[in-house]
PDB file of the backbone (N, CA, C, O) and the ligand in Angstrom, with CONECT records:
HET     CU  A 101       1
ATOM      1  N   UNK A   1      71.851 128.548 211.648  1.00  0.00           N
ATOM      2  CA  UNK A   1      72.125 128.455 210.204  1.00  0.00           C
ATOM      3  C   UNK A   1      71.290 127.343 209.578  1.00  0.00           C
ATOM      4  O   UNK A   1      70.705 127.510 208.508  1.00  0.00           O
ATOM      5  N   UNK A   2      71.249 126.213 210.262  1.00  0.00           N
ATOM      6  CA  UNK A   2      70.478 125.087 209.741  1.00  0.00           C
ATOM      7  C   UNK A   2      69.006 125.477 209.605  1.00  0.00           C
ATOM      8  O   UNK A   2      68.339 125.129 208.632  1.00  0.00           O
ATOM      9  N   UNK A   3      68.528 126.202 210.598  1.00  0.00           N
ATOM     10  CA  UNK A   3      67.121 126.621 210.586  1.00  0.00           C
ATOM     11  C   UNK A   3      66.814 127.492 209.361  1.00  0.00           C
ATOM     12  O   UNK A   3      65.771 127.355 208.722  1.00  0.00           O
ATOM     13  N   UNK A   4      67.746 128.381 209.061  1.00  0.00           N
ATOM     14  CA  UNK A   4      67.571 129.278 207.916  1.00  0.00           C
ATOM     15  C   UNK A   4      67.452 128.474 206.632  1.00  0.00           C
ATOM     16  O   UNK A   4      66.605 128.754 205.784  1.00  0.00           O
ATOM     17  N   UNK A   5      68.303 127.483 206.504  1.00  0.00           N
ATOM     18  CA  UNK A   5      68.284 126.647 205.293  1.00  0.00           C
ATOM     19  C   UNK A   5      66.953 125.917 205.156  1.00  0.00           C
ATOM     20  O   UNK A   5      66.381 125.835 204.069  1.00  0.00           O
ATOM     21  N   UNK A   6      66.479 125.396 206.263  1.00  0.00           N
ATOM     22  CA  UNK A   6      65.200 124.663 206.229  1.00  0.00           C
ATOM     23  C   UNK A   6      64.063 125.599 205.820  1.00  0.00           C
ATOM     24  O   UNK A   6      63.190 125.237 205.031  1.00  0.00           O
ATOM     25  N   UNK A   7      64.097 126.810 206.375  1.00  0.00           N
ATOM     26  CA  UNK A   7      63.068 127.783 206.030  1.00  0.00           C
ATOM     27  C   UNK A   7      63.111 128.103 204.545  1.00  0.00           C
ATOM     28  O   UNK A   7      62.076 128.206 203.887  1.00  0.00           O
ATOM     29  N   UNK A   8      64.322 128.258 204.027  1.00  0.00           N
ATOM     30  CA  UNK A   8      64.459 128.577 202.609  1.00  0.00           C
ATOM     31  C   UNK A   8      63.945 127.429 201.749  1.00  0.00           C
ATOM     32  O   UNK A   8      63.281 127.659 200.739  1.00  0.00           O
ATOM     33  N   UNK A   9      64.246 126.210 202.138  1.00  0.00           N
ATOM     34  CA  UNK A   9      63.775 125.054 201.382  1.00  0.00           C
ATOM     35  C   UNK A   9      62.251 125.011 201.383  1.00  0.00           C
ATOM     36  O   UNK A   9      61.627 124.665 200.380  1.00  0.00           O
ATOM     37  N   UNK A  10      61.666 125.364 202.513  1.00  0.00           N
ATOM     38  CA  UNK A  10      60.206 125.368 202.612  1.00  0.00           C
ATOM     39  C   UNK A  10      59.611 126.414 201.680  1.00  0.00           C
ATOM     40  O   UNK A  10      58.584 126.191 201.039  1.00  0.00           O
ATOM     41  N   UNK A  11      60.278 127.553 201.620  1.00  0.00           N
ATOM     42  CA  UNK A  11      59.796 128.625 200.736  1.00  0.00           C
ATOM     43  C   UNK A  11      59.869 128.203 199.275  1.00  0.00           C
ATOM     44  O   UNK A  11      58.955 128.467 198.494  1.00  0.00           O
ATOM     45  N   UNK A  12      60.961 127.547 198.919  1.00  0.00           N
ATOM     46  CA  UNK A  12      61.141 127.107 197.534  1.00  0.00           C
ATOM     47  C   UNK A  12      60.053 126.104 197.165  1.00  0.00           C
ATOM     48  O   UNK A  12      59.489 126.163 196.072  1.00  0.00           O
ATOM     49  N   UNK A  13      59.764 125.195 198.071  1.00  0.00           N
ATOM     50  CA  UNK A  13      58.754 124.183 197.750  1.00  0.00           C
ATOM     51  C   UNK A  13      57.370 124.824 197.662  1.00  0.00           C
ATOM     52  O   UNK A  13      56.526 124.369 196.890  1.00  0.00           O
ATOM     53  N   UNK A  14      57.135 125.869 198.440  1.00  0.00           N
ATOM     54  CA  UNK A  14      55.865 126.591 198.346  1.00  0.00           C
ATOM     55  C   UNK A  14      55.756 127.293 196.999  1.00  0.00           C
ATOM     56  O   UNK A  14      54.708 127.280 196.353  1.00  0.00           O
ATOM     57  N   UNK A  15      56.869 127.909 196.592  1.00  0.00           N
ATOM     58  CA  UNK A  15      56.864 128.686 195.360  1.00  0.00           C
ATOM     59  C   UNK A  15      56.635 127.796 194.145  1.00  0.00           C
ATOM     60  O   UNK A  15      56.090 128.247 193.137  1.00  0.00           O
ATOM     61  N   UNK A  16      57.050 126.534 194.237  1.00  0.00           N
ATOM     62  CA  UNK A  16      56.909 125.657 193.080  1.00  0.00           C
ATOM     63  C   UNK A  16      55.548 124.965 193.062  1.00  0.00           C
ATOM     64  O   UNK A  16      55.243 124.197 192.149  1.00  0.00           O
ATOM     65  N   UNK A  17      54.733 125.246 194.081  1.00  0.00           N
ATOM     66  CA  UNK A  17      53.414 124.608 194.131  1.00  0.00           C
ATOM     67  C   UNK A  17      52.420 125.373 193.268  1.00  0.00           C
ATOM     68  O   UNK A  17      51.383 125.844 193.735  1.00  0.00           O
ATOM     69  N   UNK A  18      52.770 125.477 192.008  1.00  0.00           N
ATOM     70  CA  UNK A  18      51.895 126.165 191.066  1.00  0.00           C
ATOM     71  C   UNK A  18      51.247 125.143 190.144  1.00  0.00           C
ATOM     72  O   UNK A  18      51.710 124.010 190.013  1.00  0.00           O
ATOM     73  N   UNK A  19      50.200 125.562 189.533  1.00  0.00           N
ATOM     74  CA  UNK A  19      49.533 124.713 188.555  1.00  0.00           C
ATOM     75  C   UNK A  19      49.257 125.532 187.305  1.00  0.00           C
ATOM     76  O   UNK A  19      49.163 126.759 187.353  1.00  0.00           O
ATOM     77  N   UNK A  20      49.132 124.839 186.201  1.00  0.00           N
ATOM     78  CA  UNK A  20      48.808 125.497 184.938  1.00  0.00           C
ATOM     79  C   UNK A  20      47.360 125.185 184.592  1.00  0.00           C
ATOM     80  O   UNK A  20      46.990 124.028 184.391  1.00  0.00           O
ATOM     81  N   UNK A  21      46.553 126.225 184.526  1.00  0.00           N
ATOM     82  CA  UNK A  21      45.132 126.053 184.230  1.00  0.00           C
ATOM     83  C   UNK A  21      44.849 126.529 182.819  1.00  0.00           C
ATOM     84  O   UNK A  21      45.349 127.567 182.386  1.00  0.00           O
ATOM     85  N   UNK A  22      44.038 125.755 182.104  1.00  0.00           N
ATOM     86  CA  UNK A  22      43.732 126.111 180.718  1.00  0.00           C
ATOM     87  C   UNK A  22      42.253 126.424 180.560  1.00  0.00           C
ATOM     88  O   UNK A  22      41.378 125.681 181.004  1.00  0.00           O
ATOM     89  N   UNK A  23      42.012 127.553 179.909  1.00  0.00           N
ATOM     90  CA  UNK A  23      40.633 128.008 179.721  1.00  0.00           C
ATOM     91  C   UNK A  23      40.361 128.244 178.244  1.00  0.00           C
ATOM     92  O   UNK A  23      41.251 128.647 177.495  1.00  0.00           O
ATOM     93  N   UNK A  24      39.141 127.994 177.837  1.00  0.00           N
ATOM     94  CA  UNK A  24      38.694 128.417 176.518  1.00  0.00           C
ATOM     95  C   UNK A  24      37.893 129.696 176.689  1.00  0.00           C
ATOM     96  O   UNK A  24      36.888 129.735 177.398  1.00  0.00           O
ATOM     97  N   UNK A  25      38.364 130.741 176.022  1.00  0.00           N
ATOM     98  CA  UNK A  25      37.719 132.052 176.164  1.00  0.00           C
ATOM     99  C   UNK A  25      37.107 132.437 174.821  1.00  0.00           C
ATOM    100  O   UNK A  25      37.780 132.406 173.790  1.00  0.00           O
ATOM    101  N   UNK A  26      35.839 132.796 174.842  1.00  0.00           N
ATOM    102  CA  UNK A  26      35.189 133.217 173.602  1.00  0.00           C
ATOM    103  C   UNK A  26      34.786 134.680 173.686  1.00  0.00           C
ATOM    104  O   UNK A  26      34.628 135.232 174.775  1.00  0.00           O
ATOM    105  N   UNK A  27      34.622 135.301 172.528  1.00  0.00           N
ATOM    106  CA  UNK A  27      34.170 136.688 172.486  1.00  0.00           C
ATOM    107  C   UNK A  27      35.288 137.702 172.359  1.00  0.00           C
ATOM    108  O   UNK A  27      35.031 138.905 172.318  1.00  0.00           O
ATOM    109  N   UNK A  28      36.535 137.230 172.295  1.00  0.00           N
ATOM    110  CA  UNK A  28      37.650 138.172 172.123  1.00  0.00           C
ATOM    111  C   UNK A  28      37.803 138.474 170.638  1.00  0.00           C
ATOM    112  O   UNK A  28      37.869 137.561 169.814  1.00  0.00           O
ATOM    113  N   UNK A  29      37.858 139.757 170.302  1.00  0.00           N
ATOM    114  CA  UNK A  29      37.927 140.125 168.888  1.00  0.00           C
ATOM    115  C   UNK A  29      39.154 140.959 168.522  1.00  0.00           C
ATOM    116  O   UNK A  29      39.476 141.097 167.341  1.00  0.00           O
ATOM    117  N   UNK A  30      39.832 141.508 169.507  1.00  0.00           N
ATOM    118  CA  UNK A  30      40.978 142.368 169.184  1.00  0.00           C
ATOM    119  C   UNK A  30      41.970 142.369 170.345  1.00  0.00           C
ATOM    120  O   UNK A  30      41.686 141.839 171.420  1.00  0.00           O
ATOM    121  N   UNK A  31      43.139 142.971 170.116  1.00  0.00           N
ATOM    122  CA  UNK A  31      44.162 142.980 171.180  1.00  0.00           C
ATOM    123  C   UNK A  31      43.682 143.615 172.485  1.00  0.00           C
ATOM    124  O   UNK A  31      44.170 143.258 173.558  1.00  0.00           O
ATOM    125  N   UNK A  32      42.740 144.545 172.408  1.00  0.00           N
ATOM    126  CA  UNK A  32      42.234 145.165 173.639  1.00  0.00           C
ATOM    127  C   UNK A  32      41.488 144.136 174.485  1.00  0.00           C
ATOM    128  O   UNK A  32      41.542 144.177 175.714  1.00  0.00           O
ATOM    129  N   UNK A  33      40.790 143.211 173.818  1.00  0.00           N
ATOM    130  CA  UNK A  33      40.102 142.136 174.525  1.00  0.00           C
ATOM    131  C   UNK A  33      41.117 141.258 175.253  1.00  0.00           C
ATOM    132  O   UNK A  33      40.920 140.874 176.406  1.00  0.00           O
ATOM    133  N   UNK A  34      42.193 140.955 174.556  1.00  0.00           N
ATOM    134  CA  UNK A  34      43.243 140.122 175.152  1.00  0.00           C
ATOM    135  C   UNK A  34      43.779 140.790 176.416  1.00  0.00           C
ATOM    136  O   UNK A  34      43.990 140.147 177.444  1.00  0.00           O
ATOM    137  N   UNK A  35      43.994 142.104 176.307  1.00  0.00           N
ATOM    138  CA  UNK A  35      44.504 142.876 177.435  1.00  0.00           C
ATOM    139  C   UNK A  35      43.513 142.836 178.606  1.00  0.00           C
ATOM    140  O   UNK A  35      43.894 142.685 179.767  1.00  0.00           O
ATOM    141  N   UNK A  36      42.230 142.978 178.259  1.00  0.00           N
ATOM    142  CA  UNK A  36      41.175 142.925 179.264  1.00  0.00           C
ATOM    143  C   UNK A  36      41.169 141.602 180.011  1.00  0.00           C
ATOM    144  O   UNK A  36      41.165 141.557 181.241  1.00  0.00           O
ATOM    145  N   UNK A  37      41.170 140.525 179.230  1.00  0.00           N
ATOM    146  CA  UNK A  37      41.098 139.190 179.815  1.00  0.00           C
ATOM    147  C   UNK A  37      42.336 138.916 180.663  1.00  0.00           C
ATOM    148  O   UNK A  37      42.245 138.382 181.769  1.00  0.00           O
ATOM    149  N   UNK A  38      43.481 139.290 180.127  1.00  0.00           N
ATOM    150  CA  UNK A  38      44.739 139.087 180.847  1.00  0.00           C
ATOM    151  C   UNK A  38      44.734 139.851 182.172  1.00  0.00           C
ATOM    152  O   UNK A  38      45.109 139.324 183.219  1.00  0.00           O
ATOM    153  N   UNK A  39      44.295 141.116 182.089  1.00  0.00           N
ATOM    154  CA  UNK A  39      44.234 141.930 183.297  1.00  0.00           C
ATOM    155  C   UNK A  39      43.267 141.359 184.314  1.00  0.00           C
ATOM    156  O   UNK A  39      43.526 141.366 185.517  1.00  0.00           O
ATOM    157  N   UNK A  40      42.139 140.862 183.806  1.00  0.00           N
ATOM    158  CA  UNK A  40      41.135 140.271 184.685  1.00  0.00           C
ATOM    159  C   UNK A  40      41.698 139.037 185.400  1.00  0.00           C
ATOM    160  O   UNK A  40      41.539 138.876 186.610  1.00  0.00           O
ATOM    161  N   UNK A  41      42.350 138.186 184.636  1.00  0.00           N
ATOM    162  CA  UNK A  41      42.915 136.962 185.214  1.00  0.00           C
ATOM    163  C   UNK A  41      43.995 137.294 186.247  1.00  0.00           C
ATOM    164  O   UNK A  41      44.064 136.678 187.310  1.00  0.00           O
ATOM    165  N   UNK A  42      44.834 138.276 185.915  1.00  0.00           N
ATOM    166  CA  UNK A  42      45.938 138.606 186.814  1.00  0.00           C
ATOM    167  C   UNK A  42      45.453 139.233 188.122  1.00  0.00           C
ATOM    168  O   UNK A  42      46.184 139.261 189.112  1.00  0.00           O
ATOM    169  N   UNK A  43      44.219 139.735 188.117  1.00  0.00           N
ATOM    170  CA  UNK A  43      43.676 140.332 189.343  1.00  0.00           C
ATOM    171  C   UNK A  43      43.124 139.282 190.299  1.00  0.00           C
ATOM    172  O   UNK A  43      42.908 139.560 191.479  1.00  0.00           O
ATOM    173  N   UNK A  44      42.896 138.068 189.784  1.00  0.00           N
ATOM    174  CA  UNK A  44      42.359 137.011 190.650  1.00  0.00           C
ATOM    175  C   UNK A  44      43.438 136.593 191.642  1.00  0.00           C
ATOM    176  O   UNK A  44      44.593 136.378 191.277  1.00  0.00           O
ATOM    177  N   UNK A  45      43.035 136.484 192.899  1.00  0.00           N
ATOM    178  CA  UNK A  45      43.980 136.127 193.948  1.00  0.00           C
ATOM    179  C   UNK A  45      44.589 134.752 193.662  1.00  0.00           C
ATOM    180  O   UNK A  45      43.879 133.797 193.348  1.00  0.00           O
ATOM    181  N   UNK A  46      45.911 134.672 193.776  1.00  0.00           N
ATOM    182  CA  UNK A  46      46.584 133.395 193.572  1.00  0.00           C
ATOM    183  C   UNK A  46      47.123 133.203 192.171  1.00  0.00           C
ATOM    184  O   UNK A  46      47.847 132.244 191.905  1.00  0.00           O
ATOM    185  N   UNK A  47      46.773 134.111 191.272  1.00  0.00           N
ATOM    186  CA  UNK A  47      47.265 134.011 189.898  1.00  0.00           C
ATOM    187  C   UNK A  47      48.661 134.622 189.817  1.00  0.00           C
ATOM    188  O   UNK A  47      48.887 135.741 190.275  1.00  0.00           O
ATOM    189  N   UNK A  48      49.579 133.885 189.237  1.00  0.00           N
ATOM    190  CA  UNK A  48      50.959 134.357 189.109  1.00  0.00           C
ATOM    191  C   UNK A  48      51.158 135.049 187.773  1.00  0.00           C
ATOM    192  O   UNK A  48      51.695 136.155 187.710  1.00  0.00           O
ATOM    193  N   UNK A  49      50.730 134.403 186.719  1.00  0.00           N
ATOM    194  CA  UNK A  49      50.839 135.022 185.399  1.00  0.00           C
ATOM    195  C   UNK A  49      49.884 134.328 184.450  1.00  0.00           C
ATOM    196  O   UNK A  49      49.429 133.212 184.698  1.00  0.00           O
ATOM    197  N   UNK A  50      49.589 135.017 183.355  1.00  0.00           N
ATOM    198  CA  UNK A  50      48.661 134.430 182.405  1.00  0.00           C
ATOM    199  C   UNK A  50      49.063 134.768 180.977  1.00  0.00           C
ATOM    200  O   UNK A  50      49.653 135.813 180.703  1.00  0.00           O
ATOM    201  N   UNK A  51      48.729 133.860 180.086  1.00  0.00           N
ATOM    202  CA  UNK A  51      48.928 134.091 178.661  1.00  0.00           C
ATOM    203  C   UNK A  51      47.578 133.930 177.986  1.00  0.00           C
ATOM    204  O   UNK A  51      46.861 132.957 178.224  1.00  0.00           O
ATOM    205  N   UNK A  52      47.240 134.896 177.139  1.00  0.00           N
ATOM    206  CA  UNK A  52      45.939 134.857 176.470  1.00  0.00           C
ATOM    207  C   UNK A  52      46.176 134.870 174.965  1.00  0.00           C
ATOM    208  O   UNK A  52      46.920 135.701 174.443  1.00  0.00           O
ATOM    209  N   UNK A  53      45.529 133.932 174.279  1.00  0.00           N
ATOM    210  CA  UNK A  53      45.728 133.800 172.840  1.00  0.00           C
ATOM    211  C   UNK A  53      44.446 134.148 172.107  1.00  0.00           C
ATOM    212  O   UNK A  53      43.433 133.457 172.218  1.00  0.00           O
ATOM    213  N   UNK A  54      44.515 135.236 171.356  1.00  0.00           N
ATOM    214  CA  UNK A  54      43.333 135.760 170.670  1.00  0.00           C
ATOM    215  C   UNK A  54      42.806 134.787 169.620  1.00  0.00           C
ATOM    216  O   UNK A  54      41.631 134.421 169.648  1.00  0.00           O
ATOM    217  N   UNK A  55      43.666 134.370 168.699  1.00  0.00           N
ATOM    218  CA  UNK A  55      43.216 133.530 167.582  1.00  0.00           C
ATOM    219  C   UNK A  55      42.688 132.197 168.060  1.00  0.00           C
ATOM    220  O   UNK A  55      41.654 131.723 167.588  1.00  0.00           O
ATOM    221  N   UNK A  56      43.391 131.598 168.987  1.00  0.00           N
ATOM    222  CA  UNK A  56      42.979 130.283 169.495  1.00  0.00           C
ATOM    223  C   UNK A  56      41.824 130.385 170.473  1.00  0.00           C
ATOM    224  O   UNK A  56      41.171 129.386 170.772  1.00  0.00           O
ATOM    225  N   UNK A  57      41.568 131.588 170.975  1.00  0.00           N
ATOM    226  CA  UNK A  57      40.500 131.764 171.944  1.00  0.00           C
ATOM    227  C   UNK A  57      40.732 130.976 173.220  1.00  0.00           C
ATOM    228  O   UNK A  57      39.844 130.295 173.732  1.00  0.00           O
ATOM    229  N   UNK A  58      41.938 131.090 173.708  1.00  0.00           N
ATOM    230  CA  UNK A  58      42.206 130.362 174.944  1.00  0.00           C
ATOM    231  C   UNK A  58      43.179 131.124 175.842  1.00  0.00           C
ATOM    232  O   UNK A  58      43.820 132.093 175.436  1.00  0.00           O
ATOM    233  N   UNK A  59      43.256 130.644 177.068  1.00  0.00           N
ATOM    234  CA  UNK A  59      44.148 131.268 178.031  1.00  0.00           C
ATOM    235  C   UNK A  59      44.830 130.195 178.861  1.00  0.00           C
ATOM    236  O   UNK A  59      44.243 129.158 179.169  1.00  0.00           O
ATOM    237  N   UNK A  60      46.063 130.460 179.213  1.00  0.00           N
ATOM    238  CA  UNK A  60      46.806 129.589 180.118  1.00  0.00           C
ATOM    239  C   UNK A  60      47.186 130.417 181.333  1.00  0.00           C
ATOM    240  O   UNK A  60      47.755 131.502 181.213  1.00  0.00           O
ATOM    241  N   UNK A  61      46.864 129.894 182.492  1.00  0.00           N
ATOM    242  CA  UNK A  61      47.068 130.661 183.711  1.00  0.00           C
ATOM    243  C   UNK A  61      47.921 129.870 184.688  1.00  0.00           C
ATOM    244  O   UNK A  61      47.615 128.726 185.025  1.00  0.00           O
ATOM    245  N   UNK A  62      48.992 130.503 185.133  1.00  0.00           N
ATOM    246  CA  UNK A  62      49.817 129.908 186.169  1.00  0.00           C
ATOM    247  C   UNK A  62      49.299 130.427 187.504  1.00  0.00           C
ATOM    248  O   UNK A  62      49.315 131.631 187.760  1.00  0.00           O
ATOM    249  N   UNK A  63      48.845 129.520 188.343  1.00  0.00           N
ATOM    250  CA  UNK A  63      48.251 129.936 189.611  1.00  0.00           C
ATOM    251  C   UNK A  63      48.693 129.007 190.735  1.00  0.00           C
ATOM    252  O   UNK A  63      49.132 127.879 190.512  1.00  0.00           O
ATOM    253  N   UNK A  64      48.559 129.523 191.938  1.00  0.00           N
ATOM    254  CA  UNK A  64      48.886 128.700 193.105  1.00  0.00           C
ATOM    255  C   UNK A  64      47.978 127.486 193.154  1.00  0.00           C
ATOM    256  O   UNK A  64      46.843 127.519 192.680  1.00  0.00           O
ATOM    257  N   UNK A  65      48.489 126.428 193.728  1.00  0.00           N
ATOM    258  CA  UNK A  65      47.654 125.245 193.935  1.00  0.00           C
ATOM    259  C   UNK A  65      46.441 125.609 194.774  1.00  0.00           C
ATOM    260  O   UNK A  65      46.530 126.417 195.698  1.00  0.00           O
ATOM    261  N   UNK A  66      45.316 125.008 194.446  1.00  0.00           N
ATOM    262  CA  UNK A  66      44.107 125.292 195.213  1.00  0.00           C
ATOM    263  C   UNK A  66      43.210 126.293 194.517  1.00  0.00           C
ATOM    264  O   UNK A  66      42.036 126.425 194.862  1.00  0.00           O
ATOM    265  N   UNK A  67      43.754 127.001 193.537  1.00  0.00           N
ATOM    266  CA  UNK A  67      42.927 127.931 192.771  1.00  0.00           C
ATOM    267  C   UNK A  67      42.105 127.115 191.774  1.00  0.00           C
ATOM    268  O   UNK A  67      42.640 126.299 191.025  1.00  0.00           O
ATOM    269  N   UNK A  68      40.813 127.350 191.783  1.00  0.00           N
ATOM    270  CA  UNK A  68      39.926 126.576 190.913  1.00  0.00           C
ATOM    271  C   UNK A  68      39.781 127.256 189.546  1.00  0.00           C
ATOM    272  O   UNK A  68      39.559 128.465 189.478  1.00  0.00           O
ATOM    273  N   UNK A  69      39.906 126.491 188.468  1.00  0.00           N
ATOM    274  CA  UNK A  69      39.742 127.098 187.139  1.00  0.00           C
ATOM    275  C   UNK A  69      38.368 127.731 186.971  1.00  0.00           C
ATOM    276  O   UNK A  69      38.212 128.704 186.234  1.00  0.00           O
ATOM    277  N   UNK A  70      37.373 127.175 187.655  1.00  0.00           N
ATOM    278  CA  UNK A  70      36.012 127.738 187.575  1.00  0.00           C
ATOM    279  C   UNK A  70      35.976 129.181 188.073  1.00  0.00           C
ATOM    280  O   UNK A  70      35.259 130.015 187.521  1.00  0.00           O
ATOM    281  N   UNK A  71      36.749 129.470 189.118  1.00  0.00           N
ATOM    282  CA  UNK A  71      36.723 130.832 189.666  1.00  0.00           C
ATOM    283  C   UNK A  71      37.392 131.799 188.694  1.00  0.00           C
ATOM    284  O   UNK A  71      37.036 132.976 188.640  1.00  0.00           O
ATOM    285  N   UNK A  72      38.367 131.299 187.921  1.00  0.00           N
ATOM    286  CA  UNK A  72      38.986 132.146 186.896  1.00  0.00           C
ATOM    287  C   UNK A  72      37.972 132.443 185.799  1.00  0.00           C
ATOM    288  O   UNK A  72      37.879 133.567 185.305  1.00  0.00           O
ATOM    289  N   UNK A  73      37.213 131.412 185.429  1.00  0.00           N
ATOM    290  CA  UNK A  73      36.193 131.572 184.397  1.00  0.00           C
ATOM    291  C   UNK A  73      35.121 132.561 184.837  1.00  0.00           C
ATOM    292  O   UNK A  73      34.644 133.369 184.040  1.00  0.00           O
ATOM    293  N   UNK A  74      34.751 132.491 186.099  1.00  0.00           N
ATOM    294  CA  UNK A  74      33.748 133.433 186.612  1.00  0.00           C
ATOM    295  C   UNK A  74      34.224 134.866 186.426  1.00  0.00           C
ATOM    296  O   UNK A  74      33.444 135.736 186.036  1.00  0.00           O
ATOM    297  N   UNK A  75      35.491 135.114 186.701  1.00  0.00           N
ATOM    298  CA  UNK A  75      36.049 136.455 186.555  1.00  0.00           C
ATOM    299  C   UNK A  75      36.023 136.877 185.092  1.00  0.00           C
ATOM    300  O   UNK A  75      35.675 138.016 184.780  1.00  0.00           O
ATOM    301  N   UNK A  76      36.388 135.967 184.197  1.00  0.00           N
ATOM    302  CA  UNK A  76      36.388 136.273 182.763  1.00  0.00           C
ATOM    303  C   UNK A  76      34.970 136.591 182.287  1.00  0.00           C
ATOM    304  O   UNK A  76      34.761 137.511 181.497  1.00  0.00           O
ATOM    305  N   UNK A  77      34.003 135.820 182.780  1.00  0.00           N
ATOM    306  CA  UNK A  77      32.605 136.054 182.395  1.00  0.00           C
ATOM    307  C   UNK A  77      32.129 137.411 182.892  1.00  0.00           C
ATOM    308  O   UNK A  77      31.409 138.123 182.191  1.00  0.00           O
ATOM    309  N   UNK A  78      32.539 137.763 184.108  1.00  0.00           N
ATOM    310  CA  UNK A  78      32.157 139.065 184.654  1.00  0.00           C
ATOM    311  C   UNK A  78      32.718 140.205 183.821  1.00  0.00           C
ATOM    312  O   UNK A  78      32.146 141.293 183.764  1.00  0.00           O
ATOM    313  N   UNK A  79      33.849 139.937 183.177  1.00  0.00           N
ATOM    314  CA  UNK A  79      34.459 140.955 182.321  1.00  0.00           C
ATOM    315  C   UNK A  79      33.763 141.017 180.965  1.00  0.00           C
ATOM    316  O   UNK A  79      34.070 141.887 180.150  1.00  0.00           O
ATOM    317  N   UNK A  80      32.829 140.101 180.721  1.00  0.00           N
ATOM    318  CA  UNK A  80      32.027 140.181 179.519  1.00  0.00           C
ATOM    319  C   UNK A  80      32.369 139.194 178.422  1.00  0.00           C
ATOM    320  O   UNK A  80      31.930 139.349 177.283  1.00  0.00           O
ATOM    321  N   UNK A  81      33.155 138.177 178.760  1.00  0.00           N
ATOM    322  CA  UNK A  81      33.549 137.186 177.753  1.00  0.00           C
ATOM    323  C   UNK A  81      33.008 135.813 178.143  1.00  0.00           C
ATOM    324  O   UNK A  81      32.638 135.571 179.292  1.00  0.00           O
ATOM    325  N   UNK A  82      32.973 134.933 177.165  1.00  0.00           N
ATOM    326  CA  UNK A  82      32.572 133.568 177.438  1.00  0.00           C
ATOM    327  C   UNK A  82      33.764 132.778 177.936  1.00  0.00           C
ATOM    328  O   UNK A  82      34.898 133.041 177.537  1.00  0.00           O
ATOM    329  N   UNK A  83      33.516 131.812 178.807  1.00  0.00           N
ATOM    330  CA  UNK A  83      34.646 131.047 179.327  1.00  0.00           C
ATOM    331  C   UNK A  83      34.217 129.647 179.709  1.00  0.00           C
ATOM    332  O   UNK A  83      33.153 129.437 180.291  1.00  0.00           O
ATOM    333  N   UNK A  84      35.066 128.694 179.369  1.00  0.00           N
ATOM    334  CA  UNK A  84      34.857 127.315 179.791  1.00  0.00           C
ATOM    335  C   UNK A  84      36.202 126.743 180.190  1.00  0.00           C
ATOM    336  O   UNK A  84      37.228 127.094 179.606  1.00  0.00           O
ATOM    337  N   UNK A  85      36.204 125.877 181.168  1.00  0.00           N
ATOM    338  CA  UNK A  85      37.439 125.231 181.577  1.00  0.00           C
ATOM    339  C   UNK A  85      37.826 124.216 180.505  1.00  0.00           C
ATOM    340  O   UNK A  85      37.023 123.358 180.141  1.00  0.00           O
ATOM    341  N   UNK A  86      39.047 124.312 180.004  1.00  0.00           N
ATOM    342  CA  UNK A  86      39.500 123.389 178.957  1.00  0.00           C
ATOM    343  C   UNK A  86      39.849 122.054 179.587  1.00  0.00           C
ATOM    344  O   UNK A  86      40.504 121.994 180.627  1.00  0.00           O
ATOM    345  N   UNK A  87      39.405 120.990 178.946  1.00  0.00           N
ATOM    346  CA  UNK A  87      39.691 119.639 179.460  1.00  0.00           C
ATOM    347  C   UNK A  87      40.996 119.137 178.879  1.00  0.00           C
ATOM    348  O   UNK A  87      41.418 118.021 179.183  1.00  0.00           O
TER     349      UNK A  87
HETATM  350 CU    CU A 101      38.466 143.810 171.658  1.00  0.00          CU2+
END
């Protein structure tokens, strides 16, 4: 029983090891672009969820620790949009 509890605690601490990454995305002009960018980000390994804001031209991505914002930007660029890591 004790072992089970320890395992569960380890899982919880793993699950909370997320980070919030902020990107500036350019070139989005309509809701379809937002959908594209969101879908692209969500396909990147380690990404849990993402929010994309059309008017502000930015994205917030919840991802596992160790995921580099640059790799998210690369994916966005491949989808045809401009991307820079927000400071
Ligand atoms: Cu569009």
